[in-house]
Structures are given as structure tokens and as C-alpha cells.
N, C-alpha and C positions, 0 to 999 in steps of 0.2 A: 566289485571294488569296495562295495559298502562293507562287506565283510572283513576284506583287509583293514579298511580304516578302524572298525569296530575291535579288531584284533589289535592293531597298532595302540589305540586309546587304552586298551585293557592292560596291554604290557607295560605301557608308559606309569600308570597308575599304579599298578602292581610293583613296579621296580622302586617307585617312589616312596610307596608304603613300607617297602622294605628297609629304606633309608639311603639307596644310591643317591648320589648327585646327580644333578640335571645334567651336566657335562656328560658323566659317565654313562647316563642312560642314552644320551645321544649317540654317543661312541658307539655303545653296545648294539644298539638298533640301526645304526647307519642313516641318521637323520639329522637334522640342523637343531641345536640346542634352542633354537627361537621356535622352533614346532613343539620341542617338549614343553617349553615355558607356556605357550599358548595352548596345548592340551590340557596341563595342569589346571591353568586358569580357568578354563571353561568347565572342567570337571568341578573346582571348587564352587563355581557360581550356582551350577545345578544343584549342588549339595545344599548350599545355603537357601536356594529359594525353595526346597524341599521336593524336588523332582526326583521320583524314583524310577530306577531302571526298568521294572515294570512297565509303568505309564510309557515310558519313552520308547518303547521297544514293541508294545501292543499295537494292532492295528487300530486305525481310527473306529468309532462305533459310528453303525450306518443307521440312519433314520428309518424307522419301520414303514413300509409302504403298505398300502390299501390291498386287501386281499380281492379275489375275484368273487369270494363268497360273501362279502359285507352286504352287497345290494340284496341278498336273498337270506339274511339273518332271521326276518320275521318269520319267512314261510318255513325255513327249517325247524325253527323252534315250534310252529304250529305243528309240523308233520311229527316231531318227534312227541309232541304232547300227545297227538292222536294216536299214532301208532308205536307202543311201547317196544315192540320187536322190530322195528325198522332197520334194516341193516344199511350199510354204507353203499353198496351197489344199487338198492332200490333207491334209496336217496338220490345217488348221481342220476339215476334214470327219470325221477321226478324233476330234477333240477333242470336236465337237459330238455324236458318237455316244455320248460318255462323260459327257455333262451340261455340257460347257463352253458357256456362255452368252454370251460376249465376241465381239467384231468380227473380222474378218478382219485390219485393219491392225495390230492388237495381235500376232497371230500372226505375220505377215510380218516387224515389227520385231524380235521376239524369234529367229526364225531366222536373220535378219541378223547379230544379236549372237552367236549361236552359232556360224555357219558362220565368223565373222571370228575366233573364238577358237580352232577347231579348227586342226591344222597341213593345210596345204595338201596336196592328194594329187595327185602326178604321175599323169596320165592319158596313156595311149599308145594310139592307136587304130591296129589293124593292118588294113591293106586288103588284101583278096587280089586279085590281077589274075586276070581270066578265063582267060588264057593264059599257059602258061611263056614263051613267046616276045615276050608283049606288052611295050608300054612305056608309060611314065605320064609326064605333064608337068605342071610347076607354075609358076605365074607368080606372083609376089610383088611389089607395090609399093604406093605410097601413091597415093590418089586426092585431086586438088584439089577444091576449091569445096565440100566436103561431099557430094560424088556418090557413090553407091554404084555397085558393079560392074552391077547391073541396071538402074541408071537410065541408063547410056551407050548400051545398044541398039547401034544399028549403028557408033556411033563409035569404039568401042573397037577 
């Protein structure tokens, strides 16, 4: 029913903007002229008050509610500070050990938020060669068609 009313308001407004008379609009849509007058009056009021169609049709905003992880914020921060390579799985296990009853997904999402807000750390990996006179070779390039290096097999 709501969609039918919205369509009716749209049709009345569109026809009125094209210059059709109220009586003609009522006759064409099969409604009372009083209804056409009321719809046009209400739409004019909305426009005068500055209400936009987007605001009118958008669902109301919800107030954010507390997360199950909020009581554990300090512990999470301490664990992340202590363990650089802490995974969401391990964090979830640690939290369950102190009474957390939430699921893994909420922990994973919070980890992503926290990691995103941290400054990226440069990681340099030093690889020692087995002999002093040994040499190393590295090839870099892009693969087409979404293939990975191990998918190429003998073709590489």
C-alpha cells in the first residue's frame, strides 16, 4: 500500500509540473479532486520546509550500541602491544580464557580496525646465504589470467 501511495503522489506531482489542471489529474488517475489538492499542498509544504526526498525515504539512523568487546579493550591493547604477530584466532582464544562469550567474527573485525589505525611497520627480512661465495637470484613479474606461480608447473 505504501508503494501505491508513493506512486500516486509522484504521478500527481509530475502531472501538475507538466501543467495539467487539478481536475484533469483527478479524472486521469481516478481520484477525487480534493485528494489531488491535498497531495499538492503537502508536497509544497515539504519543499518549503526544505525536506528532501532522500531524507524522507531513508530509514531512521540507529543509535550505536555497545560491543561485547568493549569491556576487554584494555586487555586487547596490551596483548597487541606485547605480541606483534597476534592473530585474530589466538586473540579470540585469549579472550575466551578471560570470560568473553562472543564469536570469532567480531574479534576479527575489531582486529582489522585496530591494525588499520596503527602505523604500518616496515619489515625487513634478512636471509643469510649458506656460503660466502654463493649467489642468489630473484625473478619478479606479473602473471596473466589469474594464475599463480605454482599453477604454471612446467610451463614456466
